[in-house]
DOLUMSE-321693 format. One record per residue (C-alpha): residue number from 1; x, y, z; residue in three letters. Coordinates in steps of 0.05 Angstrom, whole numbers, m for minus. Example, Ala and Ser with C-alpha at 12.3 -4.5 7.8 and 13.67 -1.06 7.14 Angstrom:
REM residues 2
<atom pos="1" xx="246" yy="m90" zz="156" code="ALA"/>
<atom pos="2" xx="273" yy="m21" zz="143" code="SER"/>
REM end
This chain:
REM residues 238
<atom pos="1" xx="m641" yy="2297" zz="863" code="MET"/>
<atom pos="2" xx="m637" yy="2336" zz="931" code="ALA"/>
<atom pos="3" xx="m640" yy="2302" zz="1005" code="ARG"/>
<atom pos="4" xx="m695" yy="2284" zz="1020" code="PRO"/>
<atom pos="5" xx="m728" yy="2329" zz="1081" code="LEU"/>
<atom pos="6" xx="m737" yy="2279" zz="1148" code="ILE"/>
<atom pos="7" xx="m780" yy="2323" zz="1196" code="GLY"/>
<atom pos="8" xx="m757" yy="2306" zz="1282" code="VAL"/>
<atom pos="9" xx="m810" yy="2309" zz="1337" code="SER"/>
<atom pos="10" xx="m769" yy="2338" zz="1395" code="THR"/>
<atom pos="11" xx="m776" yy="2349" zz="1462" code="TYR"/>
<atom pos="12" xx="m813" yy="2416" zz="1493" code="LEU"/>
<atom pos="13" xx="m767" yy="2431" zz="1575" code="GLU"/>
<atom pos="14" xx="m774" yy="2482" zz="1623" code="SER"/>
<atom pos="15" xx="m713" yy="2504" zz="1669" code="GLY"/>
<atom pos="16" xx="m661" yy="2491" zz="1596" code="ALA"/>
<atom pos="17" xx="m596" yy="2511" zz="1608" code="ARG"/>
<atom pos="18" xx="m541" yy="2539" zz="1552" code="TRP"/>
<atom pos="19" xx="m502" yy="2602" zz="1563" code="GLY"/>
<atom pos="20" xx="m534" yy="2656" zz="1619" code="VAL"/>
<atom pos="21" xx="m604" yy="2628" zz="1601" code="TRP"/>
<atom pos="22" xx="m646" yy="2588" zz="1627" code="GLU"/>
<atom pos="23" xx="m707" yy="2586" zz="1593" code="LEU"/>
<atom pos="24" xx="m758" yy="2533" zz="1557" code="GLU"/>
<atom pos="25" xx="m732" yy="2510" zz="1501" code="ALA"/>
<atom pos="26" xx="m752" yy="2464" zz="1446" code="ALA"/>
<atom pos="27" xx="m705" yy="2411" zz="1451" code="LEU"/>
<atom pos="28" xx="m673" yy="2340" zz="1407" code="LEU"/>
<atom pos="29" xx="m623" yy="2304" zz="1422" code="PRO"/>
<atom pos="30" xx="m561" yy="2314" zz="1376" code="ALA"/>
<atom pos="31" xx="m553" yy="2246" zz="1361" code="GLY"/>
<atom pos="32" xx="m620" yy="2249" zz="1320" code="TYR"/>
<atom pos="33" xx="m601" yy="2296" zz="1271" code="PRO"/>
<atom pos="34" xx="m527" yy="2273" zz="1251" code="ARG"/>
<atom pos="35" xx="m553" yy="2196" zz="1242" code="LEU"/>
<atom pos="36" xx="m603" yy="2219" zz="1186" code="VAL"/>
<atom pos="37" xx="m551" yy="2272" zz="1161" code="GLN"/>
<atom pos="38" xx="m502" yy="2208" zz="1164" code="ALA"/>
<atom pos="39" xx="m560" yy="2167" zz="1116" code="ALA"/>
<atom pos="40" xx="m565" yy="2222" zz="1064" code="GLY"/>
<atom pos="41" xx="m629" yy="2248" zz="1096" code="GLY"/>
<atom pos="42" xx="m644" yy="2333" zz="1126" code="LEU"/>
<atom pos="43" xx="m673" yy="2338" zz="1190" code="ALA"/>
<atom pos="44" xx="m715" yy="2387" zz="1203" code="ALA"/>
<atom pos="45" xx="m738" yy="2387" zz="1271" code="MET"/>
<atom pos="46" xx="m810" yy="2397" zz="1290" code="LEU"/>
<atom pos="47" xx="m827" yy="2429" zz="1360" code="PRO"/>
<atom pos="48" xx="m900" yy="2411" zz="1390" code="PRO"/>
<atom pos="49" xx="m948" yy="2460" zz="1357" code="ASP"/>
<atom pos="50" xx="m1026" yy="2462" zz="1359" code="ASP"/>
<atom pos="51" xx="m1046" yy="2396" zz="1327" code="PRO"/>
<atom pos="52" xx="m1093" yy="2413" zz="1275" code="SER"/>
<atom pos="53" xx="m1032" yy="2438" zz="1239" code="TYR"/>
<atom pos="54" xx="m999" yy="2365" zz="1227" code="ALA"/>
<atom pos="55" xx="m1019" yy="2344" zz="1167" code="ALA"/>
<atom pos="56" xx="m1001" yy="2412" zz="1133" code="GLU"/>
<atom pos="57" xx="m927" yy="2396" zz="1163" code="ALA"/>
<atom pos="58" xx="m940" yy="2329" zz="1131" code="VAL"/>
<atom pos="59" xx="m943" yy="2347" zz="1074" code="ALA"/>
<atom pos="60" xx="m870" yy="2386" zz="1070" code="ARG"/>
<atom pos="61" xx="m836" yy="2320" zz="1102" code="LEU"/>
<atom pos="62" xx="m811" yy="2273" zz="1051" code="ASP"/>
<atom pos="63" xx="m805" yy="2227" zz="1119" code="GLY"/>
<atom pos="64" xx="m824" yy="2239" zz="1195" code="LEU"/>
<atom pos="65" xx="m781" yy="2221" zz="1255" code="VAL"/>
<atom pos="66" xx="m815" yy="2204" zz="1324" code="ILE"/>
<atom pos="67" xx="m764" yy="2215" zz="1373" code="ALA"/>
<atom pos="68" xx="m749" yy="2184" zz="1443" code="GLY"/>
<atom pos="69" xx="m762" yy="2205" zz="1503" code="GLY"/>
<atom pos="70" xx="m820" yy="2221" zz="1570" code="PRO"/>
<atom pos="71" xx="m876" yy="2164" zz="1579" code="ASP"/>
<atom pos="72" xx="m937" yy="2168" zz="1546" code="VAL"/>
<atom pos="73" xx="m1005" yy="2178" zz="1594" code="ASP"/>
<atom pos="74" xx="m1035" yy="2133" zz="1596" code="PRO"/>
<atom pos="75" xx="m1097" yy="2141" zz="1582" code="SER"/>
<atom pos="76" xx="m1082" yy="2160" zz="1512" code="ARG"/>
<atom pos="77" xx="m1093" yy="2071" zz="1518" code="TYR"/>
<atom pos="78" xx="m1143" yy="2086" zz="1561" code="GLY"/>
<atom pos="79" xx="m1106" yy="2046" zz="1624" code="ALA"/>
<atom pos="80" xx="m1095" yy="2081" zz="1700" code="GLU"/>
<atom pos="81" xx="m1029" yy="2109" zz="1717" code="ARG"/>
<atom pos="82" xx="m981" yy="2060" zz="1752" code="SER"/>
<atom pos="83" xx="m940" yy="2090" zz="1810" code="PRO"/>
<atom pos="84" xx="m877" yy="2072" zz="1758" code="ARG"/>
<atom pos="85" xx="m909" yy="2115" zz="1699" code="THR"/>
<atom pos="86" xx="m860" yy="2179" zz="1693" code="GLY"/>
<atom pos="87" xx="m906" yy="2245" zz="1692" code="PRO"/>
<atom pos="88" xx="m942" yy="2263" zz="1626" code="PRO"/>
<atom pos="89" xx="m918" yy="2309" zz="1567" code="ALA"/>
<atom pos="90" xx="m1001" yy="2337" zz="1544" code="PRO"/>
<atom pos="91" xx="m960" yy="2376" zz="1488" code="GLU"/>
<atom pos="92" xx="m928" yy="2322" zz="1454" code="ARG"/>
<atom pos="93" xx="m970" yy="2268" zz="1467" code="ASP"/>
<atom pos="94" xx="m1020" yy="2313" zz="1429" code="ALA"/>
<atom pos="95" xx="m972" yy="2335" zz="1373" code="TRP"/>
<atom pos="96" xx="m934" yy="2276" zz="1351" code="GLU"/>
<atom pos="97" xx="m1011" yy="2222" zz="1357" code="LEU"/>
<atom pos="98" xx="m1026" yy="2273" zz="1294" code="ALA"/>
<atom pos="99" xx="m959" yy="2273" zz="1259" code="LEU"/>
<atom pos="100" xx="m973" yy="2196" zz="1274" code="ILE"/>
<atom pos="101" xx="m1037" yy="2208" zz="1247" code="ARG"/>
<atom pos="102" xx="m1026" yy="2250" zz="1180" code="ALA"/>
<atom pos="103" xx="m972" yy="2225" zz="1149" code="ALA"/>
<atom pos="104" xx="m1002" yy="2152" zz="1159" code="LEU"/>
<atom pos="105" xx="m1063" yy="2193" zz="1121" code="ASP"/>
<atom pos="106" xx="m1008" yy="2214" zz="1072" code="ALA"/>
<atom pos="107" xx="m965" yy="2141" zz="1067" code="ASP"/>
<atom pos="108" xx="m910" yy="2191" zz="1094" code="LEU"/>
<atom pos="109" xx="m849" yy="2143" zz="1117" code="PRO"/>
<atom pos="110" xx="m846" yy="2145" zz="1178" code="LEU"/>
<atom pos="111" xx="m794" yy="2123" zz="1227" code="LEU"/>
<atom pos="112" xx="m811" yy="2109" zz="1307" code="GLY"/>
<atom pos="113" xx="m761" yy="2103" zz="1356" code="ILE"/>
<atom pos="114" xx="m774" yy="2084" zz="1431" code="CYS"/>
<atom pos="115" xx="m830" yy="2128" zz="1447" code="ARG"/>
<atom pos="116" xx="m843" yy="2149" zz="1383" code="GLY"/>
<atom pos="117" xx="m857" yy="2063" zz="1360" code="MET"/>
<atom pos="118" xx="m898" yy="2058" zz="1431" code="GLN"/>
<atom pos="119" xx="m943" yy="2125" zz="1395" code="LEU"/>
<atom pos="120" xx="m951" yy="2088" zz="1341" code="LEU"/>
<atom pos="121" xx="m985" yy="2022" zz="1372" code="ASN"/>
<atom pos="122" xx="m1023" yy="2072" zz="1424" code="VAL"/>
<atom pos="123" xx="m1051" yy="2108" zz="1352" code="ALA"/>
<atom pos="124" xx="m1061" yy="2048" zz="1323" code="LEU"/>
<atom pos="125" xx="m1109" yy="2022" zz="1385" code="GLY"/>
<atom pos="126" xx="m1045" yy="1984" zz="1419" code="GLY"/>
<atom pos="127" xx="m1037" yy="1995" zz="1498" code="THR"/>
<atom pos="128" xx="m975" yy="1984" zz="1531" code="LEU"/>
<atom pos="129" xx="m944" yy="1952" zz="1589" code="ILE"/>
<atom pos="130" xx="m927" yy="2003" zz="1643" code="GLN"/>
<atom pos="131" xx="m870" yy="1982" zz="1681" code="HIS"/>
<atom pos="132" xx="m826" yy="1920" zz="1669" code="ILE"/>
<atom pos="133" xx="m753" yy="1908" zz="1694" code="ASP"/>
<atom pos="134" xx="m678" yy="1886" zz="1677" code="ASP"/>
<atom pos="135" xx="m691" yy="1944" zz="1613" code="HIS"/>
<atom pos="136" xx="m652" yy="1993" zz="1640" code="VAL"/>
<atom pos="137" xx="m592" yy="1979" zz="1670" code="THR"/>
<atom pos="138" xx="m575" yy="2055" zz="1701" code="GLN"/>
<atom pos="139" xx="m605" yy="2102" zz="1701" code="VAL"/>
<atom pos="140" xx="m594" yy="2160" zz="1657" code="GLY"/>
<atom pos="141" xx="m531" yy="2099" zz="1611" code="VAL"/>
<atom pos="142" xx="m557" yy="2072" zz="1541" code="PHE"/>
<atom pos="143" xx="m551" yy="2002" zz="1567" code="GLY"/>
<atom pos="144" xx="m535" yy="1935" zz="1502" code="ARG"/>
<atom pos="145" xx="m582" yy="1875" zz="1489" code="HIS"/>
<atom pos="146" xx="m597" yy="1838" zz="1432" code="PRO"/>
<atom pos="147" xx="m660" yy="1838" zz="1392" code="VAL"/>
<atom pos="148" xx="m671" yy="1783" zz="1331" code="LYS"/>
<atom pos="149" xx="m720" yy="1802" zz="1268" code="PRO"/>
<atom pos="150" xx="m773" yy="1757" zz="1258" code="VAL"/>
<atom pos="151" xx="m764" yy="1711" zz="1195" code="PRO"/>
<atom pos="152" xx="m810" yy="1757" zz="1134" code="GLY"/>
<atom pos="153" xx="m810" yy="1829" zz="1157" code="THR"/>
<atom pos="154" xx="m786" yy="1891" zz="1140" code="ARG"/>
<atom pos="155" xx="m745" yy="1899" zz="1190" code="TYR"/>
<atom pos="156" xx="m718" yy="1837" zz="1176" code="ALA"/>
<atom pos="157" xx="m702" yy="1849" zz="1108" code="GLU"/>
<atom pos="158" xx="m667" yy="1923" zz="1141" code="ILE"/>
<atom pos="159" xx="m622" yy="1870" zz="1201" code="ALA"/>
<atom pos="160" xx="m626" yy="1800" zz="1168" code="ALA"/>
<atom pos="161" xx="m583" yy="1783" zz="1241" code="GLU"/>
<atom pos="162" xx="m597" yy="1788" zz="1316" code="GLU"/>
<atom pos="163" xx="m571" yy="1854" zz="1328" code="THR"/>
<atom pos="164" xx="m542" yy="1891" zz="1393" code="ALA"/>
<atom pos="165" xx="m568" yy="1952" zz="1391" code="VAL"/>
<atom pos="166" xx="m568" yy="2020" zz="1447" code="PRO"/>
<atom pos="167" xx="m629" yy="2019" zz="1498" code="THR"/>
<atom pos="168" xx="m666" yy="2067" zz="1544" code="TYR"/>
<atom pos="169" xx="m734" yy="2050" zz="1565" code="HIS"/>
<atom pos="170" xx="m781" yy="2015" zz="1614" code="HIS"/>
<atom pos="171" xx="m854" yy="2011" zz="1584" code="GLN"/>
<atom pos="172" xx="m857" yy="1966" zz="1517" code="ALA"/>
<atom pos="173" xx="m925" yy="1937" zz="1463" code="VAL"/>
<atom pos="174" xx="m968" yy="1898" zz="1506" code="ASP"/>
<atom pos="175" xx="m1028" yy="1888" zz="1457" code="ARG"/>
<atom pos="176" xx="m1013" yy="1914" zz="1384" code="LEU"/>
<atom pos="177" xx="m1049" yy="1975" zz="1347" code="GLY"/>
<atom pos="178" xx="m1096" yy="1959" zz="1281" code="GLU"/>
<atom pos="179" xx="m1059" yy="1926" zz="1228" code="GLY"/>
<atom pos="180" xx="m985" yy="1928" zz="1272" code="LEU"/>
<atom pos="181" xx="m944" yy="1869" zz="1269" code="LEU"/>
<atom pos="182" xx="m883" yy="1852" zz="1311" code="ALA"/>
<atom pos="183" xx="m820" yy="1851" zz="1275" code="SER"/>
<atom pos="184" xx="m765" yy="1843" zz="1330" code="ALA"/>
<atom pos="185" xx="m768" yy="1805" zz="1404" code="TYR"/>
<atom pos="186" xx="m719" yy="1816" zz="1458" code="ALA"/>
<atom pos="187" xx="m684" yy="1753" zz="1486" code="GLU"/>
<atom pos="188" xx="m741" yy="1758" zz="1554" code="ASP"/>
<atom pos="189" xx="m795" yy="1768" zz="1480" code="GLY"/>
<atom pos="190" xx="m801" yy="1830" zz="1494" code="THR"/>
<atom pos="191" xx="m821" yy="1876" zz="1429" code="VAL"/>
<atom pos="192" xx="m761" yy="1912" zz="1387" code="GLU"/>
<atom pos="193" xx="m801" yy="1933" zz="1323" code="ALA"/>
<atom pos="194" xx="m871" yy="1938" zz="1294" code="ILE"/>
<atom pos="195" xx="m892" yy="1958" zz="1230" code="GLU"/>
<atom pos="196" xx="m947" yy="1958" zz="1187" code="LEU"/>
<atom pos="197" xx="m963" yy="1894" zz="1155" code="ASN"/>
<atom pos="198" xx="m969" yy="1921" zz="1085" code="GLY"/>
<atom pos="199" xx="m925" yy="1961" zz="1027" code="ARG"/>
<atom pos="200" xx="m924" yy="2025" zz="1067" code="ARG"/>
<atom pos="201" xx="m862" yy="2038" zz="1097" code="TRP"/>
<atom pos="202" xx="m876" yy="2051" zz="1176" code="VAL"/>
<atom pos="203" xx="m835" yy="2016" zz="1229" code="LEU"/>
<atom pos="204" xx="m814" yy="2021" zz="1299" code="GLY"/>
<atom pos="205" xx="m766" yy="2016" zz="1338" code="VAL"/>
<atom pos="206" xx="m747" yy="2007" zz="1415" code="GLN"/>
<atom pos="207" xx="m678" yy="2023" zz="1420" code="TRP"/>
<atom pos="208" xx="m636" yy="2084" zz="1401" code="HIS"/>
<atom pos="209" xx="m605" yy="2073" zz="1327" code="PRO"/>
<atom pos="210" xx="m583" yy="2142" zz="1341" code="GLU"/>
<atom pos="211" xx="m542" yy="2130" zz="1408" code="MET"/>
<atom pos="212" xx="m501" yy="2075" zz="1369" code="GLY"/>
<atom pos="213" xx="m466" yy="2064" zz="1301" code="GLU"/>
<atom pos="214" xx="m512" yy="2026" zz="1268" code="ASP"/>
<atom pos="215" xx="m555" yy="2067" zz="1199" code="ARG"/>
<atom pos="216" xx="m587" yy="2019" zz="1180" code="ARG"/>
<atom pos="217" xx="m659" yy="2037" zz="1191" code="VAL"/>
<atom pos="218" xx="m647" yy="2114" zz="1177" code="MET"/>
<atom pos="219" xx="m614" yy="2095" zz="1110" code="ARG"/>
<atom pos="220" xx="m674" yy="2051" zz="1107" code="ALA"/>
<atom pos="221" xx="m731" yy="2109" zz="1109" code="LEU"/>
<atom pos="222" xx="m692" yy="2161" zz="1074" code="THR"/>
<atom pos="223" xx="m679" yy="2115" zz="1019" code="GLU"/>
<atom pos="224" xx="m762" yy="2110" zz="1036" code="ALA"/>
<atom pos="225" xx="m770" yy="2183" zz="1038" code="ALA"/>
<atom pos="226" xx="m726" yy="2189" zz="965" code="SER"/>
<atom pos="227" xx="m770" yy="2140" zz="938" code="ARG"/>
<atom pos="228" xx="m827" yy="2180" zz="942" code="GLY"/>
<atom pos="229" xx="m810" yy="2249" zz="940" code="ALA"/>
<atom pos="230" xx="m777" yy="2223" zz="875" code="ARG"/>
<atom pos="231" xx="m843" yy="2191" zz="859" code="GLN"/>
<atom pos="232" xx="m888" yy="2265" zz="878" code="VAL"/>
<atom pos="233" xx="m839" yy="2309" zz="829" code="ALA"/>
<atom pos="234" xx="m851" yy="2267" zz="773" code="SER"/>
<atom pos="235" xx="m922" yy="2257" zz="772" code="ARG"/>
<atom pos="236" xx="m919" yy="2335" zz="777" code="GLY"/>
<atom pos="237" xx="m871" yy="2341" zz="724" code="VAL"/>
<atom pos="238" xx="m929" yy="2295" zz="678" code="SER"/>
REM end
């Protein structure tokens, strides 16, 4: 069986520099494709595009990762902007929300990482806490803290024990979106993982697995993507 094709959303940044160039660029930290590859998948970058093309993009994938990045615009969940909330990224918000909704409609395995988990919650009608303390220990440096799985959840099937994870975020899930349940918590009660209640493979994690050595979450995604690809192939043959 061919390796599953996993799409990963990207940053869109002005003033990116490489060699003699300083231009707008679609960027993705190398940890994301490396983790997809190490977990048995093929990685494809999905830079911001017209949201109307999201379903077309999703139709060509076996799985989807919504990557970390800037704060979600509070207007997306009906809140006033806090002074602690970062500048908006409207192109990413629109594109990634469209990708999430298209993946849910298509029953495509979906993993949200940090911002991606927050967007998954917003896409399903949830809200965010715009600032929490103690989850960024040093600007530009990933910290680590333990997360504890909720027994009986999909995440607990992936990692049954309390695990120290790489983390860098100052926003968090507040009210859960429709159909979502919390499947891991930090020691301070912050929601660290969410998932859709039911059979569909939809998971969000607040930490950054691409910055660590633990491949279990990404491997679970690629395995789900492979199962879905096999089912599609078998239906095509019949």
